[in-house]
All heavy atoms as a GROMACS GRO file, in nm:
protein
  626
    1MET      N    1   0.085  -0.117   0.000
    1MET     CA    2   0.000  -0.001   0.000
    1MET      C    3   0.090   0.125   0.001
    1MET      O    4   0.186   0.133   0.074
    1MET     CB    5  -0.090  -0.001   0.123
    1MET     CG    6  -0.176   0.123   0.134
    1MET     SD    7  -0.265   0.136   0.290
    1MET     CE    8  -0.399   0.024   0.263
    2LYS      N    9   0.055   0.219  -0.080
    2LYS     CA   10   0.128   0.346  -0.087
    2LYS      C   11   0.067   0.446   0.009
    2LYS      O   12  -0.055   0.452   0.026
    2LYS     CB   13   0.126   0.403  -0.229
    2LYS     CG   14   0.199   0.318  -0.329
    2LYS     CD   15   0.346   0.328  -0.308
    2LYS     CE   16   0.418   0.246  -0.412
    2LYS     NZ   17   0.558   0.250  -0.402
    3TYR      N   18   0.153   0.525   0.069
    3TYR     CA   19   0.109   0.629   0.161
    3TYR      C   20   0.148   0.764   0.106
    3TYR      O   21   0.246   0.778   0.036
    3TYR     CB   22   0.172   0.609   0.299
    3TYR     CG   23   0.124   0.483   0.366
    3TYR    CD1   24   0.198   0.366   0.355
    3TYR    CD2   25   0.005   0.480   0.436
    3TYR    CE1   26   0.153   0.249   0.417
    3TYR    CE2   27  -0.039   0.364   0.497
    3TYR     CZ   28   0.035   0.249   0.486
    3TYR     OH   29  -0.009   0.134   0.546
    4LYS      N   30   0.072   0.866   0.140
    4LYS     CA   31   0.101   1.000   0.096
    4LYS      C   32   0.227   1.050   0.164
    4LYS      O   33   0.248   1.028   0.282
    4LYS     CB   34  -0.013   1.095   0.130
    4LYS     CG   35  -0.140   1.069   0.055
    4LYS     CD   36  -0.245   1.172   0.095
    4LYS     CE   37  -0.375   1.147   0.027
    4LYS     NZ   38  -0.478   1.245   0.072
    5ILE      N   39   0.310   1.122   0.088
    5ILE     CA   40   0.433   1.177   0.143
    5ILE      C   41   0.401   1.273   0.257
    5ILE      O   42   0.477   1.281   0.354
    5ILE     CB   43   0.519   1.244   0.031
    5ILE    CG1   44   0.658   1.277   0.083
    5ILE    CG2   45   0.451   1.367  -0.022
    5ILE    CD1   46   0.748   1.159   0.098
    6ASP      N   47   0.288   1.342   0.248
    6ASP     CA   48   0.249   1.434   0.356
    6ASP      C   49   0.225   1.358   0.486
    6ASP      O   50   0.262   1.405   0.593
    6ASP     CB   51   0.123   1.513   0.319
    6ASP     CG   52   0.146   1.611   0.207
    6ASP    OD1   53   0.262   1.640   0.175
    6ASP    OD2   54   0.045   1.661   0.152
    7ASP      N   55   0.161   1.241   0.476
    7ASP     CA   56   0.134   1.161   0.594
    7ASP      C   57   0.264   1.114   0.659
    7ASP      O   58   0.282   1.120   0.781
    7ASP     CB   59   0.048   1.040   0.562
    7ASP     CG   60  -0.094   1.080   0.520
    7ASP    OD1   61  -0.136   1.193   0.552
    7ASP    OD2   62  -0.159   0.996   0.453
    8ILE      N   63   0.356   1.068   0.577
    8ILE     CA   64   0.485   1.021   0.628
    8ILE      C   65   0.563   1.138   0.688
    8ILE      O   66   0.621   1.126   0.797
    8ILE     CB   67   0.566   0.950   0.517
    8ILE    CG1   68   0.492   0.825   0.472
    8ILE    CG2   69   0.706   0.915   0.566
    8ILE    CD1   70   0.550   0.759   0.347
    9GLY      N   71   0.561   1.251   0.620
    9GLY     CA   72   0.631   1.369   0.670
    9GLY      C   73   0.578   1.414   0.806
    9GLY      O   74   0.655   1.443   0.898
   10GLU      N   75   0.447   1.421   0.818
   10GLU     CA   76   0.386   1.458   0.948
   10GLU      C   77   0.423   1.359   1.055
   10GLU      O   78   0.450   1.396   1.170
   10GLU     CB   79   0.234   1.467   0.932
   10GLU     CG   80   0.188   1.587   0.856
   10GLU     CD   81   0.037   1.592   0.841
   10GLU    OE1   82  -0.034   1.530   0.924
   10GLU    OE2   83  -0.009   1.656   0.746
   11TYR      N   84   0.424   1.231   1.021
   11TYR     CA   85   0.458   1.129   1.117
   11TYR      C   86   0.602   1.146   1.164
   11TYR      O   87   0.632   1.135   1.283
   11TYR     CB   88   0.440   0.990   1.054
   11TYR     CG   89   0.471   0.878   1.148
   11TYR    CD1   90   0.381   0.837   1.244
   11TYR    CD2   91   0.594   0.812   1.140
   11TYR    CE1   92   0.411   0.734   1.332
   11TYR    CE2   93   0.625   0.709   1.228
   11TYR     CZ   94   0.532   0.670   1.323
   11TYR     OH   95   0.563   0.569   1.411
   12LEU      N   96   0.695   1.173   1.072
   12LEU     CA   97   0.836   1.190   1.108
   12LEU      C   98   0.855   1.312   1.197
   12LEU      O   99   0.935   1.308   1.293
   12LEU     CB  100   0.923   1.199   0.985
   12LEU     CG  101   0.934   1.070   0.903
   12LEU    CD1  102   1.018   1.094   0.778
   12LEU    CD2  103   0.991   0.954   0.984
   13VAL      N  104   0.781   1.420   1.171
   13VAL     CA  105   0.789   1.538   1.256
   13VAL      C  106   0.741   1.503   1.397
   13VAL      O  107   0.804   1.540   1.498
   13VAL     CB  108   0.706   1.656   1.198
   13VAL    CG1  109   0.690   1.768   1.297
   13VAL    CG2  110   0.772   1.706   1.069
   14TRP      N  111   0.629   1.434   1.406
   14TRP     CA  112   0.579   1.390   1.536
   14TRP      C  113   0.679   1.301   1.606
   14TRP      O  114   0.707   1.315   1.725
   14TRP     CB  115   0.447   1.312   1.517
   14TRP     CG  116   0.418   1.227   1.635
   14TRP    CD1  117   0.360   1.265   1.751
   14TRP    CD2  118   0.455   1.090   1.652
   14TRP    NE1  119   0.356   1.158   1.838
   14TRP    CE2  120   0.415   1.050   1.779
   14TRP    CE3  121   0.520   0.997   1.569
   14TRP    CZ2  122   0.436   0.920   1.826
   14TRP    CZ3  123   0.539   0.869   1.616
   14TRP    CH2  124   0.498   0.832   1.744
   15LEU      N  125   0.739   1.208   1.532
   15LEU     CA  126   0.836   1.115   1.591
   15LEU      C  127   0.956   1.188   1.647
   15LEU      O  128   1.001   1.159   1.759
   15LEU     CB  129   0.879   1.013   1.485
   15LEU     CG  130   0.976   0.905   1.532
   15LEU    CD1  131   0.908   0.812   1.632
   15LEU    CD2  132   1.029   0.827   1.416
   16ILE      N  133   1.009   1.283   1.572
   16ILE     CA  134   1.123   1.362   1.620
   16ILE      C  135   1.087   1.435   1.749
   16ILE      O  136   1.163   1.434   1.846
   16ILE     CB  137   1.169   1.461   1.512
   16ILE    CG1  138   1.229   1.386   1.393
   16ILE    CG2  139   1.270   1.562   1.569
   16ILE    CD1  140   1.247   1.469   1.267
   17SER      N  141   0.970   1.496   1.752
   17SER     CA  142   0.927   1.571   1.868
   17SER      C  143   0.910   1.481   1.991
   17SER      O  144   0.959   1.514   2.100
   17SER     CB  145   0.794   1.641   1.837
   17SER     OG  146   0.748   1.710   1.950
   18ASP      N  147   0.844   1.369   1.974
   18ASP     CA  148   0.823   1.277   2.087
   18ASP      C  149   0.955   1.211   2.130
   18ASP      O  150   0.976   1.187   2.249
   18ASP     CB  151   0.719   1.173   2.054
   18ASP     CG  152   0.578   1.222   2.084
   18ASP    OD1  153   0.557   1.344   2.080
   18ASP    OD2  154   0.492   1.139   2.113
   19PHE      N  155   1.041   1.182   2.034
   19PHE     CA  156   1.174   1.126   2.066
   19PHE      C  157   1.251   1.228   2.149
   19PHE      O  158   1.313   1.190   2.250
   19PHE     CB  159   1.246   1.093   1.938
   19PHE     CG  160   1.373   1.012   1.958
   19PHE    CD1  161   1.370   0.874   1.953
   19PHE    CD2  162   1.495   1.076   1.979
   19PHE    CE1  163   1.486   0.800   1.972
   19PHE    CE2  164   1.610   1.003   1.996
   19PHE     CZ  165   1.605   0.864   1.993
   20ALA      N  166   1.246   1.353   2.112
   20ALA     CA  167   1.316   1.459   2.185
   20ALA      C  168   1.264   1.466   2.330
   20ALA      O  169   1.344   1.472   2.424
   20ALA     CB  170   1.297   1.593   2.115
   21LYS      N  171   1.133   1.465   2.347
   21LYS     CA  172   1.075   1.471   2.481
   21LYS      C  173   1.115   1.350   2.564
   21LYS      O  174   1.151   1.362   2.681
   21LYS     CB  175   0.923   1.479   2.472
   21LYS     CG  176   0.873   1.610   2.419
   21LYS     CD  177   0.721   1.605   2.400
   21LYS     CE  178   0.675   1.727   2.325
   21LYS     NZ  179   0.536   1.713   2.279
   22ARG      N  180   1.110   1.232   2.504
   22ARG     CA  181   1.142   1.108   2.576
   22ARG      C  182   1.285   1.106   2.627
   22ARG      O  183   1.314   1.058   2.736
   22ARG     CB  184   1.117   0.989   2.483
   22ARG     CG  185   1.177   0.856   2.522
   22ARG     CD  186   1.116   0.798   2.649
   22ARG     NE  187   1.173   0.670   2.678
   22ARG     CZ  188   1.289   0.650   2.745
   22ARG    NH1  189   1.361   0.752   2.785
   22ARG    NH2  190   1.332   0.528   2.769
   23PHE      N  191   1.378   1.163   2.550
   23PHE     CA  192   1.519   1.156   2.586
   23PHE      C  193   1.577   1.291   2.632
   23PHE      O  194   1.699   1.304   2.646
   23PHE     CB  195   1.601   1.099   2.469
   23PHE     CG  196   1.572   0.954   2.446
   23PHE    CD1  197   1.489   0.914   2.345
   23PHE    CD2  198   1.625   0.857   2.531
   23PHE    CE1  199   1.461   0.780   2.324
   23PHE    CE2  200   1.598   0.723   2.512
   23PHE     CZ  201   1.516   0.685   2.408
   24GLY      N  202   1.493   1.388   2.657
   24GLY     CA  203   1.538   1.517   2.711
   24GLY      C  204   1.625   1.597   2.614
   24GLY      O  205   1.719   1.664   2.657
   25LEU      N  206   1.591   1.590   2.487
   25LEU     CA  207   1.665   1.661   2.383
   25LEU      C  208   1.577   1.772   2.326
   25LEU      O  209   1.456   1.771   2.343
   25LEU     CB  210   1.702   1.565   2.268
   25LEU     CG  211   1.778   1.438   2.305
   25LEU    CD1  212   1.786   1.346   2.185
   25LEU    CD2  213   1.917   1.474   2.355
   26ASP      N  214   1.641   1.866   2.257
   26ASP     CA  215   1.558   1.957   2.177
   26ASP      C  216   1.535   1.892   2.041
   26ASP      O  217   1.595   1.789   2.009
   26ASP     CB  218   1.618   2.098   2.168
   26ASP     CG  219   1.751   2.105   2.095
   26ASP    OD1  220   1.770   2.035   1.992
   26ASP    OD2  221   1.839   2.183   2.140
   27ASP      N  222   1.445   1.950   1.963
   27ASP     CA  223   1.408   1.887   1.836
   27ASP      C  224   1.525   1.873   1.739
   27ASP      O  225   1.536   1.773   1.668
   27ASP     CB  226   1.296   1.964   1.768
   27ASP     CG  227   1.161   1.947   1.841
   27ASP    OD1  228   1.149   1.856   1.923
   27ASP    OD2  229   1.070   2.027   1.812
   28ILE      N  230   1.614   1.970   1.739
   28ILE     CA  231   1.730   1.964   1.648
   28ILE      C  232   1.824   1.853   1.690
   28ILE      O  233   1.873   1.777   1.605
   28ILE     CB  234   1.802   2.101   1.642
   28ILE    CG1  235   1.711   2.203   1.575
   28ILE    CG2  236   1.935   2.088   1.570
   28ILE    CD1  237   1.760   2.346   1.583
   29GLN      N  238   1.850   1.838   1.818
   29GLN     CA  239   1.934   1.730   1.866
   29GLN      C  240   1.873   1.595   1.831
   29GLN      O  241   1.944   1.503   1.789
   29GLN     CB  242   1.955   1.740   2.017
   29GLN     CG  243   2.040   1.856   2.062
   29GLN     CD  244   2.038   1.871   2.213
   29GLN    OE1  245   1.932   1.861   2.276
   29GLN    NE2  246   2.154   1.896   2.270
   30ALA      N  247   1.744   1.582   1.852
   30ALA     CA  248   1.675   1.456   1.820
   30ALA      C  249   1.684   1.426   1.672
   30ALA      O  250   1.714   1.313   1.633
   30ALA     CB  251   1.530   1.462   1.865
   31PHE      N  252   1.661   1.526   1.588
   31PHE     CA  253   1.672   1.508   1.443
   31PHE      C  254   1.810   1.461   1.405
   31PHE      O  255   1.825   1.365   1.328
   31PHE     CB  256   1.638   1.638   1.368
   31PHE     CG  257   1.670   1.632   1.222
   31PHE    CD1  258   1.586   1.564   1.136
   31PHE    CD2  259   1.785   1.689   1.173
   31PHE    CE1  260   1.616   1.556   1.000
   31PHE    CE2  261   1.817   1.684   1.038
   31PHE     CZ  262   1.731   1.616   0.952
   32ARG      N  263   1.914   1.524   1.457
   32ARG     CA  264   2.050   1.488   1.423
   32ARG      C  265   2.084   1.346   1.469
   32ARG      O  266   2.149   1.271   1.397
   32ARG     CB  267   2.149   1.587   1.482
   32ARG     CG  268   2.144   1.721   1.412
   32ARG     CD  269   2.239   1.820   1.471
   32ARG     NE  270   2.233   1.945   1.399
   32ARG     CZ  271   2.268   2.062   1.449
   32ARG    NH1  272   2.315   2.071   1.571
   32ARG    NH2  273   2.258   2.172   1.376
   33TYR      N  274   2.039   1.311   1.588
   33TYR     CA  275   2.062   1.175   1.640
   33TYR      C  276   1.993   1.072   1.552
   33TYR      O  277   2.053   0.973   1.512
   33TYR     CB  278   2.013   1.166   1.784
   33TYR     CG  279   2.030   1.030   1.845
   33TYR    CD1  280   2.148   0.995   1.909
   33TYR    CD2  281   1.928   0.935   1.839
   33TYR    CE1  282   2.164   0.869   1.966
   33TYR    CE2  283   1.943   0.810   1.894
   33TYR     CZ  284   2.062   0.777   1.958
   33TYR     OH  285   2.076   0.651   2.013
   34LEU      N  286   1.865   1.097   1.523
   34LEU     CA  287   1.790   1.001   1.442
   34LEU      C  288   1.846   0.989   1.301
   34LEU      O  289   1.846   0.882   1.242
   34LEU     CB  290   1.642   1.041   1.438
   34LEU     CG  291   1.568   1.024   1.570
   34LEU    CD1  292   1.433   1.094   1.564
   34LEU    CD2  293   1.554   0.878   1.606
   35ARG      N  294   1.896   1.097   1.247
   35ARG     CA  295   1.957   1.093   1.115
   35ARG      C  296   2.091   1.017   1.120
   35ARG      O  297   2.117   0.930   1.037
   35ARG     CB  298   1.977   1.232   1.062
   35ARG     CG  299   2.031   1.233   0.918
   35ARG     CD  300   2.052   1.371   0.866
   35ARG     NE  301   2.147   1.440   0.953
   35ARG     CZ  302   2.179   1.566   0.942
   35ARG    NH1  303   2.123   1.641   0.849
   35ARG    NH2  304   2.268   1.621   1.022
   36GLN      N  305   2.172   1.046   1.221
   36GLN     CA  306   2.303   0.983   1.233
   36GLN      C  307   2.293   0.831   1.250
   36GLN      O  308   2.371   0.757   1.194
   36GLN     CB  309   2.383   1.042   1.349
   36GLN     CG  310   2.519   0.981   1.367
   36GLN     CD  311   2.600   1.049   1.476
   36GLN    OE1  312   2.558   1.149   1.533
   36GLN    NE2  313   2.714   0.993   1.506
   37TYR      N  314   2.197   0.789   1.330
   37TYR     CA  315   2.184   0.646   1.359
   37TYR      C  316   2.070   0.579   1.280
   37TYR      O  317   2.023   0.473   1.318
   37TYR     CB  318   2.170   0.626   1.510
   37TYR     CG  319   2.295   0.670   1.580
   37TYR    CD1  320   2.295   0.786   1.658
   37TYR    CD2  321   2.414   0.602   1.565
   37TYR    CE1  322   2.411   0.830   1.721
   37TYR    CE2  323   2.532   0.646   1.626
   37TYR     CZ  324   2.528   0.760   1.703
   37TYR     OH  325   2.645   0.804   1.764
   38HIS      N  326   2.030   0.641   1.173
   38HIS     CA  327   1.938   0.585   1.073
   38HIS      C  328   1.798   0.559   1.123
   38HIS      O  329   1.722   0.482   1.064
   38HIS     CB  330   1.998   0.458   1.012
   38HIS     CG  331   2.141   0.474   0.972
   38HIS    ND1  332   2.179   0.548   0.865
   38HIS    CD2  333   2.256   0.428   1.030
   38HIS    CE1  334   2.312   0.546   0.856
   38HIS    NE2  335   2.362   0.475   0.956
   39GLY      N  336   1.760   0.626   1.233
   39GLY     CA  337   1.625   0.610   1.287
   39GLY      C  338   1.518   0.666   1.194
   39GLY      O  339   1.409   0.610   1.185
   40LEU      N  340   1.551   0.775   1.126
   40LEU     CA  341   1.454   0.832   1.033
   40LEU      C  342   1.431   0.742   0.913
   40LEU      O  343   1.316   0.723   0.869
   40LEU     CB  344   1.498   0.972   0.987
   40LEU     CG  345   1.499   1.079   1.096
   40LEU    CD1  346   1.556   1.209   1.040
   40LEU    CD2  347   1.362   1.100   1.156
   41SER      N  348   1.537   0.683   0.861
   41SER     CA  349   1.523   0.589   0.749
   41SER      C  350   1.441   0.468   0.792
   41SER      O  351   1.354   0.420   0.717
   41SER     CB  352   1.660   0.544   0.700
   41SER     OG  353   1.730   0.653   0.647
   42PHE      N  354   1.470   0.418   0.912
   42PHE     CA  355   1.394   0.306   0.967
   42PHE      C  356   1.247   0.339   0.976
   42PHE      O  357   1.161   0.262   0.932
   42PHE     CB  358   1.451   0.269   1.105
   42PHE     CG  359   1.372   0.165   1.178
   42PHE    CD1  360   1.386   0.031   1.146
   42PHE    CD2  361   1.284   0.200   1.279
   42PHE    CE1  362   1.313  -0.066   1.214
   42PHE    CE2  363   1.211   0.104   1.346
   42PHE     CZ  364   1.226  -0.030   1.315
   43ALA      N  365   1.216   0.456   1.031
   43ALA     CA  366   1.076   0.498   1.049
   43ALA      C  367   1.007   0.515   0.914
   43ALA      O  368   0.889   0.477   0.898
   43ALA     CB  369   1.068   0.626   1.130
   44GLU      N  370   1.078   0.569   0.818
   44GLU     CA  371   1.019   0.586   0.685
   44GLU      C  372   0.999   0.452   0.616
   44GLU      O  373   0.894   0.424   0.558
   44GLU     CB  374   1.107   0.676   0.598
   44GLU     CG  375   1.045   0.710   0.466
   44GLU     CD  376   1.129   0.808   0.384
   44GLU    OE1  377   1.228   0.863   0.437
   44GLU    OE2  378   1.092   0.829   0.268
   45ASP      N  379   1.099   0.366   0.622
   45ASP     CA  380   1.089   0.235   0.558
   45ASP      C  381   0.980   0.148   0.617
   45ASP      O  382   0.917   0.068   0.548
   45ASP     CB  383   1.222   0.161   0.567
   45ASP     CG  384   1.333   0.223   0.483
   45ASP    OD1  385   1.301   0.308   0.396
   45ASP    OD2  386   1.450   0.187   0.505
   46PHE      N  387   0.956   0.162   0.748
   46PHE     CA  388   0.858   0.076   0.816
   46PHE      C  389   0.738   0.157   0.867
   46PHE      O  390   0.669   0.116   0.960
   46PHE     CB  391   0.924   0.001   0.931
   46PHE     CG  392   1.025  -0.098   0.881
   46PHE    CD1  393   1.160  -0.068   0.880
   46PHE    CD2  394   0.984  -0.220   0.829
   46PHE    CE1  395   1.253  -0.158   0.831
   46PHE    CE2  396   1.076  -0.312   0.780
   46PHE     CZ  397   1.211  -0.279   0.780
   47TYR      N  398   0.712   0.268   0.800
   47TYR     CA  399   0.598   0.353   0.834
   47TYR      C  400   0.467   0.274   0.838
   47TYR      O  401   0.386   0.291   0.929
   47TYR     CB  402   0.586   0.468   0.734
   47TYR     CG  403   0.458   0.547   0.748
   47TYR    CD1  404   0.443   0.641   0.849
   47TYR    CD2  405   0.350   0.526   0.661
   47TYR    CE1  406   0.326   0.712   0.862
   47TYR    CE2  407   0.233   0.597   0.675
   47TYR     CZ  408   0.222   0.690   0.775
   47TYR     OH  409   0.104   0.761   0.789
   48ASP      N  410   0.451   0.184   0.743
   48ASP     CA  411   0.326   0.107   0.734
   48ASP      C  412   0.295   0.031   0.863
   48ASP      O  413   0.179   0.015   0.899
   48ASP     CB  414   0.325   0.014   0.614
   48ASP     CG  415   0.440  -0.086   0.614
   48ASP    OD1  416   0.545  -0.059   0.674
   48ASP    OD2  417   0.424  -0.192   0.550
   49VAL      N  418   0.398  -0.012   0.934
   49VAL     CA  419   0.378  -0.083   1.060
   49VAL      C  420   0.386   0.014   1.179
   49VAL      O  421   0.300   0.011   1.266
   49VAL     CB  422   0.484  -0.195   1.076
   49VAL    CG1  423   0.473  -0.261   1.212
   49VAL    CG2  424   0.471  -0.296   0.964
   50LEU      N  425   0.489   0.097   1.182
   50LEU     CA  426   0.512   0.184   1.297
   50LEU      C  427   0.395   0.276   1.327
   50LEU      O  428   0.363   0.300   1.444
   50LEU     CB  429   0.637   0.270   1.277
   50LEU     CG  430   0.770   0.208   1.309
   50LEU    CD1  431   0.882   0.306   1.278
   50LEU    CD2  432   0.778   0.162   1.454
   51HIS      N  433   0.329   0.329   1.225
   51HIS     CA  434   0.223   0.423   1.252
   51HIS      C  435   0.099   0.358   1.314
   51HIS      O  436   0.009   0.427   1.361
   51HIS     CB  437   0.186   0.504   1.126
   51HIS     CG  438   0.086   0.442   1.037
   51HIS    ND1  439   0.119   0.345   0.946
   51HIS    CD2  440  -0.048   0.463   1.026
   51HIS    CE1  441   0.008   0.309   0.883
   51HIS    NE2  442  -0.093   0.379   0.927
   52THR      N  443   0.098   0.226   1.322
   52THR     CA  444  -0.014   0.158   1.388
   52THR      C  445   0.014   0.134   1.536
   52THR      O  446  -0.077   0.094   1.608
   52THR     CB  447  -0.044   0.022   1.319
   52THR    OG1  448   0.066  -0.066   1.338
   52THR    CG2  449  -0.072   0.040   1.172
   53PHE      N  450   0.136   0.157   1.580
   53PHE     CA  451   0.174   0.137   1.722
   53PHE      C  452   0.134   0.258   1.804
   53PHE      O  453   0.114   0.368   1.750
   53PHE     CB  454   0.325   0.116   1.735
   53PHE     CG  455   0.380  -0.010   1.674
   53PHE    CD1  456   0.515  -0.027   1.663
   53PHE    CD2  457   0.297  -0.110   1.627
   53PHE    CE1  458   0.569  -0.142   1.607
   53PHE    CE2  459   0.349  -0.225   1.571
   53PHE     CZ  460   0.486  -0.241   1.561
   54SER      N  461   0.135   0.240   1.934
   54SER     CA  462   0.118   0.356   2.023
   54SER      C  463   0.238   0.448   2.005
   54SER      O  464   0.344   0.406   1.960
   54SER     CB  465   0.110   0.310   2.169
   54SER     OG  466   0.236   0.264   2.213
   55PHE      N  467   0.220   0.573   2.043
   55PHE     CA  468   0.329   0.669   2.030
   55PHE      C  469   0.452   0.624   2.109
   55PHE      O  470   0.565   0.627   2.059
   55PHE     CB  471   0.285   0.807   2.079
   55PHE     CG  472   0.169   0.865   2.003
   55PHE    CD1  473   0.074   0.940   2.068
   55PHE    CD2  474   0.154   0.844   1.867
   55PHE    CE1  475  -0.033   0.996   2.000
   55PHE    CE2  476   0.048   0.899   1.797
   55PHE     CZ  477  -0.047   0.974   1.864
   56GLU      N  478   0.429   0.579   2.230
   56GLU     CA  479   0.540   0.536   2.316
   56GLU      C  480   0.613   0.416   2.256
   56GLU      O  481   0.736   0.411   2.258
   56GLU     CB  482   0.489   0.500   2.456
   56GLU     CG  483   0.431   0.618   2.532
   56GLU     CD  484   0.285   0.646   2.496
   56GLU    OE1  485   0.219   0.562   2.430
   56GLU    OE2  486   0.234   0.754   2.535
   57GLN      N  487   0.539   0.322   2.204
   57GLN     CA  488   0.602   0.201   2.147
   57GLN      C  489   0.682   0.234   2.022
   57GLN      O  490   0.791   0.181   2.003
   57GLN     CB  491   0.494   0.097   2.112
   57GLN     CG  492   0.555  -0.035   2.063
   57GLN     CD  493   0.642  -0.101   2.167
   57GLN    OE1  494   0.600  -0.120   2.281
   57GLN    NE2  495   0.764  -0.136   2.130
   58ALA      N  496   0.631   0.322   1.938
   58ALA     CA  497   0.703   0.361   1.817
   58ALA      C  498   0.836   0.427   1.852
   58ALA      O  499   0.940   0.397   1.794
   58ALA     CB  500   0.617   0.453   1.730
   59VAL      N  501   0.834   0.519   1.949
   59VAL     CA  502   0.958   0.586   1.992
   59VAL      C  503   1.055   0.484   2.046
   59VAL      O  504   1.176   0.487   2.015
   59VAL     CB  505   0.927   0.698   2.095
   59VAL    CG1  506   1.054   0.746   2.163
   59VAL    CG2  507   0.855   0.813   2.028
   60GLU      N  508   1.010   0.392   2.127
   60GLU     CA  509   1.099   0.290   2.184
   60GLU      C  510   1.157   0.200   2.076
   60GLU      O  511   1.275   0.164   2.081
   60GLU     CB  512   1.026   0.208   2.291
   60GLU     CG  513   0.999   0.284   2.418
   60GLU     CD  514   1.124   0.342   2.482
   60GLU    OE1  515   1.228   0.273   2.489
   60GLU    OE2  516   1.119   0.460   2.523
   61ASP      N  517   1.077   0.163   1.978
   61ASP     CA  518   1.128   0.079   1.871
   61ASP      C  519   1.232   0.149   1.786
   61ASP      O  520   1.335   0.091   1.751
   61ASP     CB  521   1.013   0.031   1.781
   61ASP     CG  522   0.928  -0.076   1.847
   61ASP    OD1  523   0.968  -0.127   1.955
   61ASP    OD2  524   0.822  -0.108   1.794
   62VAL      N  525   1.211   0.277   1.759
   62VAL     CA  526   1.311   0.353   1.684
   62VAL      C  527   1.437   0.369   1.768
   62VAL      O  528   1.548   0.357   1.716
   62VAL     CB  529   1.254   0.490   1.641
   62VAL    CG1  530   1.361   0.580   1.582
   62VAL    CG2  531   1.143   0.468   1.537
   63ALA      N  532   1.422   0.391   1.898
   63ALA     CA  533   1.538   0.404   1.986
   63ALA      C  534   1.617   0.274   1.990
   63ALA      O  535   1.742   0.277   1.985
   63ALA     CB  536   1.493   0.442   2.127
   64LYS      N  537   1.550   0.160   1.996
   64LYS     CA  538   1.619   0.032   1.993
   64LYS      C  539   1.699   0.015   1.864
   64LYS      O  540   1.812  -0.033   1.865
   64LYS     CB  541   1.520  -0.085   2.005
   64LYS     CG  542   1.464  -0.105   2.143
   64LYS     CD  543   1.364  -0.220   2.141
   64LYS     CE  544   1.279  -0.221   2.265
   64LYS     NZ  545   1.176  -0.326   2.259
   65TYR      N  546   1.638   0.053   1.754
   65TYR     CA  547   1.706   0.043   1.625
   65TYR      C  548   1.831   0.132   1.626
   65TYR      O  549   1.938   0.089   1.582
   65TYR     CB  550   1.612   0.083   1.511
   65TYR     CG  551   1.678   0.070   1.377
   65TYR    CD1  552   1.689  -0.054   1.315
   65TYR    CD2  553   1.735   0.180   1.315
   65TYR    CE1  554   1.752  -0.066   1.192
   65TYR    CE2  555   1.799   0.170   1.193
   65TYR     CZ  556   1.807   0.045   1.132
   65TYR     OH  557   1.871   0.033   1.011
   66CYS      N  558   1.819   0.252   1.674
   66CYS     CA  559   1.932   0.345   1.679
   66CYS      C  560   2.044   0.289   1.766
   66CYS      O  561   2.163   0.301   1.733
   66CYS     CB  562   1.890   0.481   1.730
   66CYS     SG  563   1.789   0.575   1.612
   67ARG      N  564   2.009   0.226   1.879
   67ARG     CA  565   2.110   0.164   1.964
   67ARG      C  566   2.183   0.053   1.889
   67ARG      O  567   2.306   0.039   1.902
   67ARG     CB  568   2.048   0.114   2.093
   67ARG     CG  569   2.019   0.223   2.192
   67ARG     CD  570   1.985   0.173   2.331
   67ARG     NE  571   1.852   0.114   2.341
   67ARG     CZ  572   1.740   0.181   2.358
   67ARG    NH1  573   1.742   0.313   2.367
   67ARG    NH2  574   1.625   0.118   2.369
   68ARG      N  575   2.111  -0.025   1.813
   68ARG     CA  576   2.178  -0.131   1.733
   68ARG      C  577   2.271  -0.071   1.627
   68ARG      O  578   2.367  -0.136   1.585
   68ARG     CB  579   2.073  -0.218   1.666
   68ARG     CG  580   2.005  -0.314   1.762
   68ARG     CD  581   1.931  -0.425   1.689
   68ARG     NE  582   1.831  -0.378   1.597
   68ARG     CZ  583   1.702  -0.366   1.622
   68ARG    NH1  584   1.654  -0.398   1.741
   68ARG    NH2  585   1.618  -0.324   1.531
   69GLU      N  586   2.244   0.052   1.588
   69GLU     CA  587   2.327   0.121   1.487
   69GLU      C  588   2.439   0.200   1.552
   69GLU      O  589   2.511   0.271   1.483
   69GLU     CB  590   2.240   0.212   1.403
   69GLU     CG  591   2.138   0.140   1.317
   69GLU     CD  592   2.205   0.060   1.205
   69GLU    OE1  593   2.288   0.114   1.133
   69GLU    OE2  594   2.171  -0.060   1.192
   70GLY      N  595   2.452   0.193   1.685
   70GLY     CA  596   2.563   0.259   1.753
   70GLY      C  597   2.524   0.374   1.842
   70GLY      O  598   2.609   0.434   1.908
   71GLY      N  599   2.397   0.411   1.846
   71GLY     CA  600   2.352   0.519   1.932
   71GLY      C  601   2.365   0.483   2.080
   71GLY      O  602   2.355   0.366   2.114
   72GLN      N  603   2.383   0.584   2.163
   72GLN     CA  604   2.409   0.560   2.305
   72GLN      C  605   2.296   0.603   2.398
   72GLN      O  606   2.311   0.588   2.520
   72GLN     CB  607   2.539   0.632   2.346
   72GLN     CG  608   2.661   0.585   2.270
   72GLN     CD  609   2.696   0.440   2.299
   72GLN    OE1  610   2.696   0.398   2.415
   72GLN    NE2  611   2.724   0.362   2.196
   73LEU      N  612   2.187   0.658   2.346
   73LEU     CA  613   2.079   0.701   2.434
   73LEU      C  614   2.010   0.583   2.498
   73LEU      O  615   1.984   0.481   2.434
   73LEU     CB  616   1.976   0.784   2.357
   73LEU     CG  617   2.020   0.920   2.308
   73LEU    CD1  618   1.908   0.984   2.226
   73LEU    CD2  619   2.061   1.010   2.421
   74THR      N  620   1.979   0.595   2.627
   74THR     CA  621   1.907   0.489   2.698
   74THR      C  622   1.788   0.545   2.770
   74THR      O  623   1.777   0.660   2.797
   74THR     CB  624   1.997   0.418   2.800
   74THR    OG1  625   2.049   0.513   2.891
   74THR    CG2  626   2.108   0.347   2.730
   0.00000   0.00000   0.00000
């Protein structure tokens, strides 16, 4: 199933914001972290599944992926 780019874009903005809140970062720091450790690519590639999860679960799943890619946030 194809999704609108606007829907994915809005989701990524929400994800960055909630990720920042969860880990005590500002939005720019969260964006840079997620980009560096491929969390944004992961979220975009698996949008079809992630957007069906609770907000908290989606953030945790992206954080786990980033840790596997070398990120240090806990």
